[in-house]
N, C-alpha and C positions, 0 to 999 in steps of 0.2 A: 858256688853260684847256682842258682836255680836256673832252668831253662828258660824262663821268662826273662830273668836277669841278663842272661846271656845275650838273648836277643835285642833287648831294649839298649844293652851297652853298643852292641855292634851299630845298631841303625841311628845311634845317637851321634855318630859321626858325620861330620858334612856333607862327605862324599856319599854316593848311592854304592852300597856295599858290592853290588852285583852288575853296576851299571844302569845305564837309563834305558839302554836298548832291550827289544825283547830277546829271549832266548831264542839260537837259530833255529830249533827244531819246531818250537811252537809257531814262531814265525812262518817257516815252511809250509806247515799243515794249515793254521788259521787263514793263510792267504788263499786257499783253495776252496773254503767253505763260505756257503751261504749265511750273512749276518743274520743272528737271532739273539736269544738269552745266553750269556754264559756265565759261570760261576768259576772263578779262580781262587783255588784253596791255599792257603797259609800263603798268602800272595805278597808277604813282604813289602817293598817299597814300590809295588806298582808297575812295574816294568812290563810285564805281560798284558796287565788288565786295561794300561794307558794305551798300549800299542792296539789292542782289540777294539777300545774305543773309537780310535781313529779311523778304523775301517767300517764303523757304523754298528757294531754290536751293543747291545743293552748289556754292560757289564755289572756283574755283582763280584765282589770280592771278602774275604775275610782273612784276619790275623790276629793273633791275640796282642801283639806289640803296638802300643800308642805310638812310639816313635815312626814304626813302619807305616801306620795308618797316616801320620803327618806329613811324611815325606811322599806318600802315595799321593794324596791330594794335593801337593804342591806341584808333583809331576804332571798331573791331570791338569791342573790351572796353567801350568807352562806348555802344556799342548792344545789348550783350547778344547778340551773334551771333559766329559763328567762321567764318574763311576759311582756306583753305589758300595760303599767300603764299610764292613762293620768290624769294630775291635771285638773279637769273638773265637771261640774255637767251634770246630764241627759240631759238637753236641749243643751248642747254642742255638744253631741255626733252625728256624720256622719254615724254612720253604715248603710247599707241598710237593708231595711225589709227581713226578713227570713235569717238572716246571722248566728244565733248561735244554737248550739245542746243543749244548756243548760244555763240558768240564774241563779245564785244566789242572793237571798236576805237575808243575815243574820244580822237581827238587824238594817234593814235598814227601820226607820219610817218616812214616808212621812206625812205630815199634813193633815187631812181630805181635805183642800181646794184644794191640788193638787194630792193627792194620786190616785185617778181614773184615772186622765189623765196620771199620771207615769206609773202607772201598764199597762195601755193600750196601752203604747209606747213600753214598754219594752216586752210586749206581740207580738208585730208587728215584731220586732226584732228576733223573736224566728221562727226556722224553723217548718214546720210540722213535728210531731214526737219529737218534741223537748221539754225538760223539764224544769220546775221552781222547784227551790227548795227554801223553805223560812222558817225562824224561827224568830219571832219576839214577844216581850211582848203583853200579851192580856190586855184586859178592866180591869180583875180583878188584873193587876200588882201592882196598888198603895198601895193596902192595906198591901201586902209583902214588898213593899218599905218603908212603914211608920214602920213598924216592924224592919225592917233592911236596911238602906240606903245603905251598900255596894253590894246589890244585883244591884244598877244602874237602867239604864234605863229612858226613858222620865217620866215627871210628869203630863204632859197635856193629858188628855183624848182623845183629837182631833188627838193625835200622836200615839196612841196604837190601836191594831186590835181586830176584832172580826171574827168568821167564816163567820157570815152573809156579812161584809164588803169585805171578800177576795172572796167570793161565787160570789159576784156581780162584784167584780173587774175584776175577771178571770173566766168569766164565758163560753168564748169560750174553756176553758180546760176542760180536763177530770181530776177529781181528784182522785188519788190513796189513798191518805190521807190528811185530812183537819179536825184537832180537836184541842182543848185546852188541854194541858197537864200541871200538876204540877209537876216541877223538881227543881233539885238541880244545879244551876249553879257553877261553878268553871273555870274561866275563867279570869287569869292574876289578876290585882288589883281591877277591876272595875265591875266586874260580878261575886259576890260571894253570895251565900245562895239559900234560896227556894223561888221559885216564879211562876207564871202562865205564859205559853208562846201559841202561837199558831204555829203548824206546819202544814206545807204543801208541798205536793209533788203532780205535777199535769203534764199533757201532753199535748201538742197542737195537736187537733186531726182533725183540719179544716184549 
């Protein structure tokens, strides 16, 4: 099964795969920021995008899944907000540099082969003074996944993150937080259980 087919199949289910509520870390951080323009990368069914819109953000999002787009728009309608959501990959986006006040990367696992290039492109889209909010599975995640497959996430080490990888990728940013944390995930059907994640909150200062 191709990667796109995998995600189309997952999002075809009537339930929201990772729930309708925003990621806890994303919510914690976005609640403290002044609304502006935000980009949610590989946003899936829209839980974080829709939450940001309820706070007054001008929300842009993308994902290559048509079913994810459909459900995100449904969720936005349910919450009486509007989001601008493209069925696309990062390489398809045509935003000018320094367009966004914030970028959310919530469980967006670019493989090592394209990770640096993609993170660099996203950084260019960020205004000076803008922020990146990231939560993703860490290199230690597989041992927790073996104990509890319900926690979900990638199985390949090349798709997992470390403080070192992200420090290198976002070296033009100033880090308010960049660390590995052991947490208990409870997000819909496919993120449930204890694991380790990398959390990053950083600001573009050049």
